[in-house]
Structures are given as structure tokens and as C-alpha cells.
C-alpha positions, 0 to 999 in steps of 0.5 A: 408285503407278500412272501414273494416280495419279501424274497425279492427284497431278500435277494437285494439284501444279499447283493448289498451284503456281497457288495459290502464284503467286496468293498471291505476287501478293497478298503484294505483295512479301511485305509482307502477312503472310497471303498470304505465309504461304499462299505458303510453305505452298502451295509446300512442299505443291506440292514434296511432291506433285511428289516423290511424282509423281517416284517414278513419272514421270521427273523431266524429264517431271514437271517439264515437265508441271508447269511448263507446266500451271502457267504456263497455269493461272496465266495464267488466274488472271491474266486472271480474278482480276487483270484481266491480258489476254494479247496475241496473242504471249502466246496463241501462246506459251501454245499452244506450251507446251500443245503441248509438254506434250502431246508430252512426255506422249504421244509422248516417251520417257525411258529410266529 
């Protein structure tokens, strides 16, 4: 698998991870059946897609990218779906996460 394909699959993993986080919020502590089941399904699919990405991209870069992008996407879901407003420090922290993901992917080198 080429790097472009791996990064496309990584984006799918981010979407699945973000969906899992959203379903977990809706599951109300896993007291509601349907969102709880969707949480489990999306987490399993997310981990499967990450395992595919790790065939081509080193595990540290894969997970750093996945975690950072999922945090950003989940924050947007929180703002638009759950009406949660981040404060200034949260926004600064999210900016640093974005910078970190860019640095890891564009400048970082991992010996394999």
C-alpha cells in the first residue's frame, strides 16, 4: 500500500474515531442500547483501519496523527452537535495539536 492510500485510510480512521466519540456521548454512559452498539462497531472498524495504515506508516506517526486529528474533529462535533464552546486556552491547545500533527508528518523522521 502506498503512502497516499495509507493517509486516505487514516482519514477514514479519524472519521470512525470521531463517530465513536460522538456515539459514546449519546450513549449516556452506555445506558442507551443503539448508540452503545454503534460506539462498539465504530471503534472496532476504527482500530481495523488503523492497523491497515500501520502497514505503511510507522506506528508512532500513525497514532500521533490519528489522535491529534480525532481530537480536533471531536471538538468540532462538540461545538456543532452538543453546543460545547471551547475557551481561549482550549483553542490555543488545539492549535498546538494541529502544529504537532503537521510537524510529525512533514518534518519528522522515524527510522524503520
